[in-house]
C-alpha positions as CSV (number, residue, x, y, z in Angstrom):
1,X,-0.1,-0.3,-0.1
2,X,1.3,3.2,-1.2
3,X,1.8,5.9,1.8
4,X,0.7,9.7,1.2
5,X,1.6,12.7,3.6
6,X,-0.6,14.5,3.9
7,X,-1.5,18.2,6.3
8,X,-4.8,19.5,7.6
9,X,-5.9,22.9,6.5
10,X,-8.8,24.8,8.5
11,X,-10.6,26.3,5.9
12,X,-11.5,26.3,2.5
13,X,-11.8,29.1,-0.1
14,X,-10.7,30.1,-3.0
15,X,-7.6,32.5,-1.6
16,X,-6.2,29.9,0.5
17,X,-6.4,27.3,-2.0
18,X,-4.6,29.3,-4.7
19,X,-1.8,30.1,-2.4
20,X,-1.4,26.3,-1.4
21,X,-1.0,25.5,-5.1
22,X,1.6,28.4,-5.1
23,X,3.5,26.8,-2.5
24,X,3.1,23.2,-4.4
25,X,0.5,21.7,-2.3
26,X,-3.0,20.9,-3.4
27,X,-6.4,21.3,-2.1
28,X,-7.8,18.0,-0.8
29,X,-11.0,16.3,1.0
30,X,-11.3,13.1,2.8
31,X,-15.1,12.1,3.3
32,X,-16.8,8.9,3.6
33,X,-17.9,6.6,6.9
34,X,-19.7,8.2,10.1
35,X,-17.2,10.7,10.3
36,X,-16.9,14.4,9.2
37,X,-14.9,15.6,5.9
38,X,-11.4,16.6,6.8
39,X,-9.9,19.1,4.6
40,X,-6.2,18.0,3.7
41,X,-3.7,19.2,0.9
42,X,-0.8,16.5,-0.3
43,X,2.2,17.4,-2.3
44,X,1.3,18.2,-5.9
45,X,4.7,16.2,-7.2
46,X,3.6,13.3,-4.9
47,X,0.4,13.3,-6.4
48,X,1.4,13.8,-10.2
49,X,3.8,10.7,-9.8
50,X,0.7,8.9,-8.6
51,X,-1.4,9.9,-11.5
52,X,1.2,8.7,-14.0
53,X,-0.1,5.1,-12.8
54,X,-2.4,3.1,-14.5
55,X,-4.7,2.1,-11.4
56,X,-4.5,5.2,-9.7
57,X,-8.3,5.6,-9.2
58,X,-8.3,2.0,-7.6
59,X,-5.3,1.7,-6.0
60,X,-6.1,2.1,-1.8
61,X,-3.5,4.7,-0.5
62,X,-2.6,5.4,3.0
63,X,-2.8,8.8,3.9
64,X,-0.8,10.0,6.7
65,X,-1.8,13.3,8.9
66,X,-0.9,14.4,12.4
67,X,-1.4,11.1,14.3
68,X,-4.1,9.6,12.1
69,X,-3.1,6.7,9.3
70,X,-6.3,6.5,7.2
71,X,-7.0,4.1,4.3
72,X,-8.8,5.8,1.5
73,X,-9.3,5.6,-2.3
74,X,-9.0,8.3,-4.8
75,X,-12.2,8.9,-6.3
76,X,-12.2,12.3,-8.4
77,X,-9.3,14.5,-9.3
78,X,-10.2,18.1,-10.8
79,X,-7.8,19.6,-13.4
80,X,-7.1,23.1,-14.7
81,X,-8.3,23.4,-18.2
82,X,-5.9,25.5,-18.9
83,X,-2.5,23.8,-17.9
84,X,-4.2,20.7,-17.1
85,X,-2.1,20.4,-13.9
86,X,-4.1,19.0,-10.7
87,X,-5.8,21.1,-8.6
88,X,-8.0,19.6,-6.7
89,X,-8.3,15.5,-5.0
90,X,-11.4,13.5,-3.0
91,X,-10.5,10.6,-1.2
92,X,-13.0,8.3,0.1
93,X,-12.4,6.7,3.4
94,X,-12.0,2.8,3.5
95,X,-14.8,1.4,5.8
96,X,-14.6,-2.2,6.8
97,X,-17.4,-4.3,5.7
98,X,-18.7,-2.3,3.0
99,X,-18.6,-2.4,-0.9
100,X,-17.5,0.0,-3.5
101,X,-17.9,-0.1,-7.2
102,X,-14.6,1.1,-9.4
103,X,-13.2,0.0,-12.5
104,X,-10.1,-2.4,-12.6
105,X,-7.5,-2.1,-15.2
106,X,-6.9,-5.4,-17.2
107,X,-3.3,-7.0,-17.6
108,X,-2.1,-9.2,-20.6
109,X,0.8,-11.4,-20.1
110,X,2.6,-14.2,-22.0
111,X,2.1,-12.7,-25.2
112,X,5.0,-14.4,-26.9
113,X,3.7,-17.8,-25.5
114,X,0.6,-17.3,-27.2
115,X,0.6,-19.6,-30.8
116,X,-2.0,-17.1,-32.4
117,X,-0.1,-14.3,-31.9
118,X,3.1,-15.6,-33.0
119,X,1.4,-16.9,-36.4
120,X,0.5,-13.0,-36.9
121,X,-2.5,-12.7,-35.1
122,X,-3.9,-9.8,-33.4
123,X,-4.8,-9.3,-29.9
124,X,-8.1,-7.7,-30.2
125,X,-8.9,-5.7,-26.7
126,X,-12.6,-5.0,-26.2
127,X,-12.2,-3.9,-22.4
128,X,-9.1,-2.6,-21.1
129,X,-11.1,-1.9,-17.7
130,X,-13.6,-3.9,-16.2
131,X,-16.2,-2.4,-13.3
132,X,-16.3,-4.5,-10.5
133,X,-18.1,-4.7,-6.9
134,X,-15.4,-4.8,-4.1
135,X,-15.4,-5.0,-0.5
136,X,-13.3,-2.2,0.8
137,X,-10.5,-4.4,1.9
138,X,-10.5,-6.4,-1.0
139,X,-9.8,-4.5,-3.9
140,X,-7.7,-5.9,-6.9
141,X,-5.2,-3.2,-8.2
142,X,-5.6,-5.1,-11.4
143,X,-7.2,-7.9,-13.3
144,X,-4.3,-10.7,-15.4
145,X,-5.2,-12.1,-18.3
146,X,-3.0,-15.3,-19.4
147,X,-2.5,-15.8,-23.3
148,X,-0.6,-18.5,-23.0
149,X,-1.9,-21.5,-25.1
150,X,-4.5,-19.4,-27.1
151,X,-4.4,-19.9,-30.9
152,X,-6.7,-17.5,-33.2
153,X,-10.3,-17.6,-32.6
154,X,-9.6,-17.6,-28.7
155,X,-12.1,-15.4,-26.9
156,X,-11.2,-14.5,-23.0
157,X,-14.5,-14.0,-21.3
158,X,-14.8,-12.5,-17.6
159,X,-15.3,-16.5,-16.5
160,X,-11.8,-16.9,-17.4
161,X,-10.8,-14.4,-15.0
162,X,-10.1,-15.4,-11.3
163,X,-11.4,-12.7,-9.2
164,X,-10.6,-12.4,-5.5
165,X,-13.2,-13.2,-2.6
166,X,-16.5,-11.3,-2.6
167,X,-15.5,-9.8,-5.8
168,X,-17.9,-9.6,-8.8
169,X,-18.4,-7.7,-12.2
170,X,-21.3,-5.1,-12.3
171,X,-22.6,-6.5,-15.3
172,X,-24.7,-9.7,-14.6
173,X,-26.3,-12.1,-16.5
174,X,-23.7,-12.5,-19.5
175,X,-20.5,-13.7,-19.6
176,X,-18.7,-10.9,-21.8
177,X,-16.0,-10.7,-23.6
178,X,-12.6,-9.3,-22.4
179,X,-10.0,-9.5,-25.6
180,X,-10.1,-11.9,-28.7
181,X,-7.3,-13.3,-30.7
182,X,-8.0,-12.3,-34.4
183,X,-6.5,-13.6,-37.5
184,X,-4.2,-11.1,-39.1
185,X,-5.3,-8.4,-41.6
186,X,-3.8,-9.0,-44.8
187,X,-4.0,-5.9,-47.5
188,X,-4.2,-7.1,-51.1
189,X,-1.9,-5.2,-53.6
190,X,-3.4,-5.1,-57.2
191,X,-1.9,-7.3,-59.4
192,X,1.3,-5.9,-61.5
193,X,0.7,-6.7,-65.5
194,X,2.8,-9.5,-67.0
195,X,5.9,-9.3,-69.1
196,X,3.2,-10.8,-71.9
197,X,0.8,-8.4,-71.1
198,X,2.8,-5.4,-71.2
199,X,4.5,-6.7,-74.6
200,X,0.7,-7.0,-76.4
201,X,0.0,-3.7,-75.3
202,X,3.6,-2.2,-77.1
203,X,2.4,-4.6,-79.9
204,X,-0.6,-2.9,-80.6
205,X,0.5,0.9,-80.1
206,X,3.4,-0.3,-82.9
207,X,1.4,-2.4,-85.3
208,X,-0.1,-2.1,-88.7
209,X,-3.2,-0.1,-87.6
210,X,-2.8,3.4,-88.9
211,X,-2.8,6.4,-86.3
212,X,-5.9,8.9,-86.1
213,X,-4.0,11.4,-87.6
214,X,-3.0,9.2,-90.6
215,X,-6.5,8.0,-91.1
216,X,-7.5,11.3,-91.6
217,X,-5.1,11.7,-94.5
218,X,-6.1,9.0,-96.2
219,X,-9.4,10.3,-96.5
220,X,-8.8,13.8,-97.3
221,X,-6.8,12.2,-100.4
222,X,-9.6,9.6,-101.3
223,X,-12.2,12.7,-101.4
224,X,-9.2,14.8,-103.9
225,X,-9.0,11.8,-106.1
226,X,-12.9,11.4,-106.4
227,X,-13.2,15.0,-107.3
228,X,-10.6,15.3,-109.8
229,X,-12.7,12.4,-111.4
230,X,-15.9,14.2,-111.0
231,X,-14.1,17.7,-112.9
232,X,-12.7,15.1,-115.9
233,X,-16.4,13.9,-116.4
234,X,-18.0,17.3,-116.5
235,X,-15.6,18.7,-118.9
236,X,-15.9,15.5,-121.4
237,X,-20.0,15.8,-121.2
238,X,-19.3,19.6,-122.2
239,X,-17.4,18.7,-125.1
């Protein structure tokens, strides 16, 4: 479990919160259970390191401030719309015996031992996270899918994943798919012309058939010859 140092803050206002942020701290609130909300602040640097982890919102933290140690779950992080920097965090106290719904990331292992992937198949991930209902004292950090021995056409469903005790999917009534090993996608290139086809095209271009200009010239010569004959015949008739 990750430890997170925090400081109590006495009041919350826009001015005091902005002052905290300038000092490298992020305002936060701790809520849940039978206790009142507690206003705290945490290190911005430490928070950004935690945000880089994929399972941040499903990772229970041990928050320490004064003489207290409280297990809490990050529930919501607010970001500045311009700088995209974190500006506020909500933490939920973990109360024993209660259940909570949250999304758990899925991790795939042994890709190199999958016959289907070795033959060029593609891992088609349907769900990168699965929403589960978990006891607060038994929240998994991730769901592990073992790809060893899976061939093309294999389908990994939620029933194939070993869930911790008393942990169940929020989707009930069907064995939904997490991922599949799909056949490789091949793009067929257009066929190139063979040498015989190319030679035939060249022969057609260089053959005996007259070109369009030559046909026009031949037609003009024929018309001229017919005109000369008509003139000769007309002259003879006059005689």
